[in-house]
N, C-alpha and C positions, 0 to 999 in steps of 0.2 A: 715272454716275459710269465705266461700260465706255469713254465717248467721252473724258473725263478721261485714262484709261487711254491711252488709243489716240495722242492727242495727247502726252502724256507720252514714247511709246518712239519717235515719230516725230521728234520734238525733241531725244531724247537720239540717236536712228542719225545725224541732219542733222549732228550736232555730233562722232560719231566719223568721221566721212569725211577723207577728205585735202581738202584747200585746192588748188583750181588755180590757182597763183600767176598764170597769165597773166591771170587777169580783171583785174589791178592794175597787174602789169610783163610787159614785154617777155620773150620765151619765154629761158630760158640756155640760152648756147651750150655743150653737156654736154661735148664734146670736149675745149674751149680748158680747161674746170674738170678737167677727170678728166687731161690735160697737167700742170696745175699742182699737182696732187695733193693739191685741193681740199677740205676736212673740214668738216662743219659748226661747229666749231670755228674755223677759219680765215675763215668768213662775214664776223663782226666785221671782223677788219681789213682786209677793203675796202669791204664793203658797209653796215656798221652795222645788220645787222639785229636784235640787241638790244631799239634803243631802237623797234622800227617794229614785231615781232615778238614774240608771247609765246609759246614752246615749250614743247609737254608733254616735259619732260622725262625723261619716264619710257617713252613712245615714243620719243623723238629724243636718241641719244647722241652726245654732242662727236666721235668718231672715224668718224662715220657719212662714206662717202664721195659726193659728187656724185651716182654712178652709184644708188646708194641712194638718195637723196632723189630721183632721178625717177623714181624706180622706182611712187614714189605720188602725187609730183607732178609736175606740169607746168610 
């Protein structure tokens, strides 16, 4: 039982960590996106992110800037 609890805790901790976007995507040019005043809400305008990724909207607000995204994600 002790090991089951430990495995469950590790699985939860792993799911709560930020995803490294560069595992699947090219690195985002933060400077260009900052100049364009990109927000999480505008990502879908150019990149159709909503069809490929399900975001936890308790952590991610639509008005988050690209620099705020880059704080947790590469």
